[in-house]
C-alpha positions, 0 to 999 in steps of 0.5 A: 464528579467529572472525569479528566479529559483523556490524553491527546496522544492517541488522537495525534497517532491517528492523525499521523497514521492518516497522513502517512496513508494519504501520502503513500496513496499519493505516491501510488498515484504518481507512480502509476502516472510516471511512465508517461513523463519518464518516457517524454523526458527520456529518463530511461534508455529505450528504442526511440521507435518503442518509446511512445508505445511504452509510455502509453501501454505502461501508463494504461496498465498501471492506471488499470491496476490501480483502479482494480486494487482500489475497487477490490480493496475490501477483499484485499484487506480481508484476504491479506490483513485479516484472519490467519493470513494477517502477517501476509501483508508485509510479505506481499509488499516486500515481494512487489518491491523486489519484483519492481527492482528486479524488473528494472535491473532485467530491463537494463540488462535485456536492453543491452543484449538487444542492442548487441543482437541488433548490431549482429543481425543487421551488421550495424555499427555497435554504437548504442545511442545510434542503434537506439535512435535509428532501429526500426520497431519491427527489427528490435530483438526481444521487444515483447520482453522489453515491454513486459519488463519496462511495464512491470518495473512501474506496475509492481512499484505502484502496487507495493505503494497501494498495498502499503497505503491500504495497510496503513489506512486499515490499521488507523481505521481499526484502531479508531473503531476499537478505542471508543469501545474501550473508553466506554468499557472503562467508564462503565467499570469506574461507574459500577465501582462507584455505585458499589462503594456508595451502597451500604453492606447489609450482610453485617447488620444484626436482625432486630429482636423486636417482634413484627408489628401486627 
């Protein structure tokens, strides 16, 4: 007797999980490449003399970090999503996301302070667009901090997307590995029960009174 086909609900959930993992991984790649077009399109305010360096340095840092996370993905999975620290993955994602938003906020605040300090040091007109367009690279106050905050905003966001993609892929892969074993065990249990039901029970049979044949 053939068993009915299992429902496809589990397969649909796995397909959705794989699609979500690929989508999040694509977001990580896009975020890693975002500093370059963001600088070219002037999406974020910055010093014109610093814009080219920021675009190249931030993109390079994000791409290297992305490659490292992919290279060390198995070690990250073991340390973050397995064992006693299984719940650490969500905390890491939240910390990275908060760090990205914090870096963006601090960058905008520090840029404003830098412009004000530049106007004070060089007796320039306190016009933000004019200072951002004409300031010399060497004369920019706190340019190192601006570079770190600008790069950190993209880098932490990319890392958060990548960790989420690894976590989604790990859950789908782990579920797909455990399901065949569970199905086989259920089928073996049903088969053993059917065999036991088909065998006669000899414990209730009475012994024969006829003597054994010689």
